[in-house]
FIKETI-766941 format. One line per 10 residues: number of its first residue (from 1); their letters; for each residue x, y, z of C-alpha. Coordinates in steps of 0.1 Angstrom, whole numbers, plus 5000, padded with zeros to 4 digits. Example, Ala and Ser with C-alpha at 12.3 -4.5 7.8 and 13.67 -1.06 7.14 Angstrom:
BEGIN
1 = as = 5123 4955 5078 ~ 5137 4989 5071
//
This chain:
BEGIN
1 = xxxxxxxxxx = 5073 4784 4715 ~ 5046 4784 4741 ~ 5019 4812 4737 ~ 5018 4836 4766 ~ 4990 4861 4761 ~ 4985 4886 4789 ~ 4948 4879 4792 ~ 4955 4841 4795 ~ 4977 4843 4825 ~ 4970 4820 4854
11 = xxxxxxxxxx = 4983 4840 4884 ~ 4985 4809 4904 ~ 5018 4804 4886 ~ 5032 4836 4900 ~ 5056 4820 4925 ~ 5094 4814 4930 ~ 5106 4781 4918 ~ 5116 4770 4953 ~ 5079 4770 4963 ~ 5074 4742 4938
21 = xxxxxxxxxx = 5105 4723 4946 ~ 5099 4724 4983 ~ 5063 4715 4978 ~ 5073 4685 4956 ~ 5097 4674 4983 ~ 5071 4676 5010 ~ 5048 4656 4989 ~ 5074 4629 4983 ~ 5081 4629 5021 ~ 5044 4624 5027
31 = xxxxxxxxxx = 5042 4654 5050 ~ 5020 4677 5027 ~ 4991 4676 5052 ~ 5012 4688 5082 ~ 4997 4720 5096 ~ 5019 4750 5099 ~ 5018 4787 5107 ~ 5034 4813 5086 ~ 5036 4851 5094 ~ 5040 4881 5071
41 = xxxxxxxxxx = 5058 4909 5086 ~ 5083 4937 5077 ~ 5114 4951 5095 ~ 5114 4989 5089 ~ 5091 5017 5077 ~ 5100 5032 5043 ~ 5116 5066 5042 ~ 5124 5065 5079 ~ 5087 5071 5087 ~ 5069 5062 5119
51 = xxxxxxxxxx = 5043 5038 5104 ~ 5031 5021 5073 ~ 4997 5014 5058 ~ 4986 4977 5051 ~ 4973 4974 5015 ~ 4968 4947 4989 ~ 4945 4924 5009 ~ 4917 4924 4984 ~ 4940 4912 4957 ~ 4952 4885 4980
61 = xxxxxxxxxx = 4915 4874 4984 ~ 4910 4873 4946 ~ 4942 4853 4942 ~ 4932 4827 4969 ~ 4897 4823 4955 ~ 4910 4817 4920 ~ 4940 4795 4930 ~ 4943 4765 4907 ~ 4966 4748 4882 ~ 4955 4742 4846
71 = xxxxxxxxxx = 4964 4712 4824 ~ 4987 4736 4805 ~ 5004 4746 4838 ~ 5009 4711 4849 ~ 5023 4701 4814 ~ 5047 4730 4816 ~ 5060 4717 4850 ~ 5062 4682 4837 ~ 5085 4693 4809 ~ 5110 4706 4834
81 = xxxxxxxxxx = 5115 4670 4846 ~ 5119 4682 4882 ~ 5087 4670 4898 ~ 5072 4636 4906 ~ 5042 4625 4886 ~ 5022 4620 4919 ~ 5028 4657 4929 ~ 5018 4669 4894 ~ 4986 4649 4897 ~ 4981 4665 4931
91 = xxxxxxxxxx = 4984 4699 4916 ~ 4957 4693 4890 ~ 4931 4690 4919 ~ 4947 4716 4942 ~ 4925 4740 4961 ~ 4935 4761 4991 ~ 4920 4747 5022 ~ 4937 4767 5050 ~ 4929 4797 5072 ~ 4942 4833 5068
101 = xxxxxxxxxx = 4940 4860 5093 ~ 4950 4896 5086 ~ 4948 4931 5096 ~ 4918 4949 5080 ~ 4931 4965 5048 ~ 4941 5001 5055 ~ 4953 4994 5091 ~ 4981 5015 5103 ~ 5009 4990 5110 ~ 5044 4988 5125
111 = xxxxxxxxxx = 5076 4968 5120 ~ 5079 4933 5135 ~ 5042 4925 5140 ~ 5023 4898 5121 ~ 5002 4917 5096 ~ 4989 4885 5079 ~ 4990 4849 5092 ~ 4985 4817 5073 ~ 4974 4786 5091 ~ 4972 4758 5066
121 = xxxxxxxxxx = 4985 4724 5053 ~ 5022 4727 5045 ~ 5019 4727 5007 ~ 4990 4752 5008 ~ 5010 4776 5029 ~ 5041 4772 5008 ~ 5026 4778 4973 ~ 5010 4811 4981 ~ 5042 4829 4995 ~ 5052 4849 4965
131 = xxxxxxxxxx = 5018 4861 4956 ~ 5009 4873 4991 ~ 5042 4891 4994 ~ 5041 4909 4962 ~ 5007 4923 4967 ~ 5014 4935 5002 ~ 5049 4948 4993 ~ 5037 4968 4963 ~ 5005 4983 4976 ~ 5017 4989 5012
141 = xxxxxxxxxx = 5046 5008 4997 ~ 5026 5030 4974 ~ 4999 5037 5000 ~ 5024 5047 5026 ~ 5043 5069 5002 ~ 5011 5086 4991 ~ 5001 5094 5027 ~ 5034 5112 5032 ~ 5027 5132 5001 ~ 4992 5140 5011
151 = xxxxxxxxxx = 5004 5151 5046 ~ 5029 5175 5030 ~ 5001 5190 5008 ~ 4983 5202 5039 ~ 4947 5197 5025 ~ 4955 5205 4989 ~ 4943 5179 4964 ~ 4968 5152 4954 ~ 4962 5131 4922 ~ 4981 5101 4909
161 = xxxxxxxxxx = 4997 5110 4876 ~ 5022 5081 4876 ~ 5010 5054 4852 ~ 5035 5061 4825 ~ 5064 5059 4849 ~ 5051 5028 4867 ~ 5071 4996 4862 ~ 5044 4979 4842 ~ 5007 4979 4835 ~ 4998 4961 4867
171 = xxxxxxxxxx = 5020 4984 4887 ~ 5001 5014 4873 ~ 4967 4999 4878 ~ 4971 4986 4914 ~ 4995 5015 4923 ~ 4966 5038 4916 ~ 4944 5017 4940 ~ 4970 5019 4967 ~ 4975 5057 4961 ~ 4937 5062 4968
181 = xxxxxxxxxx = 4940 5041 4999 ~ 4969 5064 5009 ~ 4948 5096 5004 ~ 4950 5106 4968 ~ 4918 5122 4955 ~ 4920 5108 4920 ~ 4940 5090 4893 ~ 4949 5096 4857 ~ 4948 5059 4850 ~ 4915 5052 4833
191 = xxxxxxxxxx = 4915 5014 4839 ~ 4919 5020 4877 ~ 4889 5043 4876 ~ 4870 5016 4858 ~ 4880 4987 4880 ~ 4878 5004 4914 ~ 4853 5031 4909 ~ 4879 5058 4914 ~ 4877 5094 4904 ~ 4898 5100 4872
201 = xxxxxxxxxx = 4914 5133 4863 ~ 4936 5148 4836 ~ 4940 5179 4814 ~ 4961 5179 4782 ~ 4996 5172 4771 ~ 5021 5196 4756 ~ 5015 5177 4723 ~ 4980 5192 4721 ~ 4994 5227 4723 ~ 5021 5220 4698
211 = xxxxxxxxxx = 4998 5204 4673 ~ 4979 5236 4666 ~ 4994 5266 4648 ~ 4994 5287 4680 ~ 4988 5284 4718 ~ 4956 5305 4717 ~ 4940 5282 4692 ~ 4950 5251 4711 ~ 4934 5265 4743 ~ 4903 5277 4724
221 = xxxxxxxxxx = 4897 5243 4707 ~ 4901 5225 4741 ~ 4877 5250 4759 ~ 4851 5245 4732 ~ 4852 5208 4736 ~ 4855 5207 4774 ~ 4838 5239 4786 ~ 4830 5224 4820 ~ 4865 5211 4826 ~ 4890 5234 4810
231 = xxxxxxxxxx = 4924 5232 4828 ~ 4949 5246 4804 ~ 4986 5236 4803 ~ 5004 5269 4802 ~ 5041 5261 4801 ~ 5046 5249 4765 ~ 5062 5281 4755 ~ 5063 5308 4781 ~ 5042 5307 4812 ~ 5039 5343 4821
241 = xxxxxxxxxx = 5043 5360 4787 ~ 5022 5335 4767 ~ 5005 5307 4786 ~ 4986 5325 4813 ~ 4976 5355 4791 ~ 4962 5330 4765 ~ 4943 5312 4792 ~ 4928 5344 4804 ~ 4919 5354 4768 ~ 4901 5320 4763
251 = xxxxxxxxxx = 4883 5325 4796 ~ 4870 5359 4784 ~ 4864 5353 4747 ~ 4853 5316 4746 ~ 4840 5304 4780 ~ 4823 5334 4795 ~ 4801 5340 4764 ~ 4790 5303 4769 ~ 4782 5310 4806 ~ 4812 5290 4817
261 = xxxxxxxxxx = 4842 5296 4838 ~ 4878 5287 4834 ~ 4885 5258 4857 ~ 4922 5263 4860 ~ 4957 5261 4847 ~ 4985 5236 4851 ~ 5022 5243 4856 ~ 5045 5214 4846 ~ 5080 5230 4847 ~ 5101 5259 4861
271 = xxxxxxxxxx = 5101 5275 4895 ~ 5067 5264 4906 ~ 5066 5286 4937 ~ 5075 5318 4917 ~ 5054 5310 4886 ~ 5023 5301 4908 ~ 5024 5333 4927 ~ 5027 5354 4894 ~ 5001 5334 4878 ~ 4977 5337 4907
281 = xxxxxxxxxx = 4980 5374 4906 ~ 4973 5375 4868 ~ 4943 5353 4872 ~ 4929 5373 4900 ~ 4934 5406 4883 ~ 4914 5392 4854 ~ 4885 5383 4878 ~ 4893 5346 4876 ~ 4897 5341 4914 ~ 4880 5307 4912
291 = xxxxxxxxxx = 4905 5293 4886 ~ 4927 5267 4903 ~ 4964 5262 4897 ~ 4976 5226 4893 ~ 5012 5218 4895 ~ 5031 5187 4884 ~ 5067 5178 4875 ~ 5087 5153 4897 ~ 5070 5161 4929 ~ 5072 5142 4962
301 = xxxxxxxxxx = 5065 5151 4998 ~ 5097 5172 5002 ~ 5093 5194 4971 ~ 5056 5198 4980 ~ 5064 5208 5016 ~ 5089 5232 5003 ~ 5064 5248 4979 ~ 5038 5251 5007 ~ 5064 5266 5030 ~ 5072 5292 5003
311 = xxxxxxxxxx = 5035 5302 5000 ~ 5032 5288 4965 ~ 4997 5295 4951 ~ 4990 5259 4941 ~ 4956 5243 4948 ~ 4963 5207 4935 ~ 4993 5185 4929 ~ 4997 5159 4902 ~ 5023 5134 4915 ~ 5038 5109 4890
321 = xxxxxxxxxx = 5070 5088 4892 ~ 5080 5096 4927 ~ 5046 5083 4940 ~ 5040 5053 4917 ~ 5075 5039 4921 ~ 5081 5052 4957 ~ 5114 5065 4942 ~ 5131 5074 4975 ~ 5127 5039 4989 ~ 5113 5015 4963
331 = xxxxxxxxxx = 5114 4983 4984 ~ 5090 4976 5012 ~ 5105 4944 5025 ~ 5078 4923 5040 ~ 5088 4887 5044 ~ 5070 4854 5050 ~ 5084 4832 5078 ~ 5075 4799 5094 ~ 5062 4805 5129 ~ 5049 4772 5141
341 = xxxxxxxxxx = 5043 4735 5132 ~ 5014 4714 5145 ~ 5026 4683 5162 ~ 5010 4660 5188 ~ 4980 4682 5193 ~ 4997 4716 5196 ~ 5015 4742 5176 ~ 5052 4740 5183 ~ 5069 4775 5180 ~ 5097 4779 5154
351 = xxxxxxxxxx = 5122 4807 5154 ~ 5147 4820 5129 ~ 5180 4831 5145 ~ 5204 4855 5129 ~ 5236 4874 5136 ~ 5215 4905 5128 ~ 5192 4911 5158 ~ 5164 4926 5137 ~ 5162 4893 5116 ~ 5154 4872 5146
361 = xxxxxxxxxx = 5117 4863 5142 ~ 5089 4864 5167 ~ 5080 4827 5170 ~ 5047 4809 5173 ~ 5011 4814 5165 ~ 5005 4847 5183 ~ 4978 4873 5190 ~ 4984 4909 5181 ~ 4966 4937 5201 ~ 4966 4974 5199
371 = xxxxxxxxxx = 4965 4993 5231 ~ 4943 5024 5234 ~ 4943 5049 5262 ~ 4911 5066 5276 ~ 4912 5091 5248 ~ 4914 5062 5222 ~ 4949 5070 5213 ~ 4970 5040 5202 ~ 4999 5039 5226 ~ 5014 5005 5217
381 = xxxxxxxxxx = 5009 4970 5202 ~ 5013 4939 5222 ~ 5022 4903 5211 ~ 5005 4876 5232 ~ 5004 4838 5232 ~ 4975 4822 5214 ~ 4958 4813 5248 ~ 4961 4849 5262 ~ 4929 4868 5257 ~ 4934 4905 5266
391 = xxxxxxxxxx = 4901 4919 5252 ~ 4885 4921 5287 ~ 4916 4935 5305 ~ 4922 4971 5313 ~ 4956 4967 5331 ~ 4987 4947 5320 ~ 5023 4943 5328 ~ 5043 4939 5296 ~ 5080 4936 5284 ~ 5097 4959 5260
401 = xxxxxxxxxx = 5119 4934 5241 ~ 5143 4962 5232 ~ 5146 4972 5268 ~ 5135 4941 5289 ~ 5149 4955 5321 ~ 5124 4983 5321 ~ 5090 4980 5339 ~ 5061 4987 5316 ~ 5025 4986 5328 ~ 4993 4996 5309
411 = xxxxxxxxxx = 4966 5010 5332 ~ 4930 5021 5322 ~ 4936 5009 5287 ~ 4916 4989 5261 ~ 4932 4960 5242 ~ 4918 4954 5207 ~ 4927 4923 5187 ~ 4939 4934 5153 ~ 4940 4903 5131 ~ 4906 4892 5117
421 = xxxxxxxxxx = 4897 4859 5100 ~ 4898 4862 5062 ~ 4896 4825 5051 ~ 4885 4795 5072 ~ 4890 4761 5057 ~ 4896 4778 5023 ~ 4863 4797 5024 ~ 4861 4835 5024 ~ 4845 4846 5057 ~ 4853 4883 5057
431 = xxxxxxxxxx = 4833 4911 5040 ~ 4853 4928 5012 ~ 4856 4966 5015 ~ 4857 4991 4987 ~ 4887 5011 4981 ~ 4868 5042 4992 ~ 4859 5025 5025 ~ 4895 5015 5031 ~ 4908 5051 5023 ~ 4883 5065 5049
441 = xxxxxxxxxx = 4895 5040 5075 ~ 4931 5052 5070 ~ 4920 5088 5073 ~ 4900 5080 5105 ~ 4929 5063 5122 ~ 4954 5090 5114 ~ 4930 5118 5125 ~ 4919 5102 5157 ~ 4940 5073 5169 ~ 4976 5078 5157
451 = xxxxxxxxxx = 4998 5103 5175 ~ 5010 5132 5155 ~ 5045 5125 5168 ~ 5044 5092 5148 ~ 5034 5110 5116 ~ 5062 5136 5113 ~ 5088 5132 5087 ~ 5119 5137 5107 ~ 5127 5116 5138 ~ 5091 5103 5143
461 = xxxxxxxxxx = 5082 5087 5175 ~ 5087 5049 5172 ~ 5056 5029 5181 ~ 5061 5003 5209 ~ 5057 4967 5200 ~ 5057 4951 5235 ~ 5052 4914 5246 ~ 5031 4899 5274 ~ 5054 4883 5300 ~ 5043 4849 5289
471 = xxxxxxxxxx = 5051 4855 5253 ~ 5085 4870 5261 ~ 5094 4840 5282 ~ 5084 4816 5254 ~ 5107 4835 5230 ~ 5137 4837 5252 ~ 5133 4801 5263 ~ 5132 4791 5226 ~ 5163 4812 5219 ~ 5181 4795 5247
481 = xxxx = 5171 4760 5235 ~ 5184 4768 5200 ~ 5216 4781 5214 ~ 5223 4752 5237
//
C-alpha cells in the first residue's frame, strides 16, 4: 500500500482526473503548446447577497510557484496505464510558463465577471483548474459569509470559533484566514494565528468547569493562572444563580486583590438576549462595568441581528459552524471556462451556449473595468474587448446585456481596470499582501465605494455588469454564428 503522509503531500496532484486525461490527449495530438485563455467567474452571490469578496489568491500563488510532479507522482500515474510515456516524461520536467491576471485579493466582486484569467499553453492552463477553483470557492465563500456576520454585529467584535466544525484541517486553517479577510477580529485556531500572524482568542471549555469539584474553584484556578485574560464560561450549571455570581466572587476575592479586573464572561447556551441583559445588570451592580459579555452557540448573521435588535448586552460574538462552513449556502460555485484560443496571430473568442441563459459564457479575452462616479462610488462594472482602453475616458455608451434595448451612458465617470498581472511567463510579478492588508482593503471598499443598498441582506441592489458596444456585438455575433 502506498504511503500517504499528510506532510508529504504534493498539492500539484490535487486535480480532477479529466485534467490529466485531456492533457495527455492534447500532448498526443501535439497541441500542448497552443495558447488559450481561461476565465474564472461565478454565477450568483451566496445567501442572496449583493456582492462577494474575492479571497484565496495568495494560496494560488503558492500553488503555482510550487507546481511540479515528483518521480513518485509520475510512477503513480504510470501504474494507471492511461497515459503515454512521452506525456509522463513531459510531466517530470513540467513548470507553469503562462500568465495569470486577477482581481487584487479582497476585491468586492459580482456574478458573471472574470475574477481570474489564465493565458497559457493549453496543458499549463488545463492542469491548474481544480486547484484554482478550490482556493477561490472556499475562501471567497467564507470571507463573504463572515462579512455578513460582521455587518449584523454592528461594530461588536466577531471571532472565528469554527475549527472543530470545519470539514477538515485545511478548511479550518484557511477558513480562519478567509474569516479575517471578511472582517473577523480574531480566530481560535492556533495554527492560523501562527501562519498568518492573526490574533488568536479563546476562553475555556465546559470540561474545565466540570473537572473541578465546584464552579467557584474552577473559576478561581483559571483566574489565578490567567489574571490578565479571565473570561469565565458561566453556563455550565446555571447562568444567573451560579455562573455569574461565582464570576463576580472571583473578581472580588481573587482578581481585585491582585490589582486585576475580570475581563468578562461567556454565554454559550439559553436565551442569549435575556441572559445577557440580566448578567449585565448583575455585573454592573457589582462594579464590573468594564467586564465584557461574549456570546457563542450556533450564531449567524440572522441570530446576531435579532440579538442586536432585542438590545442584547453582548460585546463580542464567537461564531463557529455557521461561519466556517457557510451553513446557509455552503457552495460558492465559481467555474473555469475556456474563453479564447490563439490562432493565426490572434485570440479567437470561444463561447459556451446553454439552454439556461445564466450558463452562457462571456467569450474572449476581455478587460474588466469598475465605473466610479464623481464621489468615487462604484456604479457599475463594464466588460470591454482587449483592444479597448477605457482608463482615459470619462464618458461612455454601454449596453446592459439583460436589457439591451435600454440606453445607458456614463458621464463624468472614472474607469478603473480591475484585473492585475500576477504571473508573467510563469514568474510572479505581483506583490503579495498580508491578510491584514487584504482585510483593510475590504473594509475600505465597503465603507467608501460600495453602495449601502448593495450591502443589505434583503433584496439588495444588483450591481450592473454592462458591456461596451463593441464587446456586446462580438458576443451576439458569436452566438449567431454558433446557432447558424
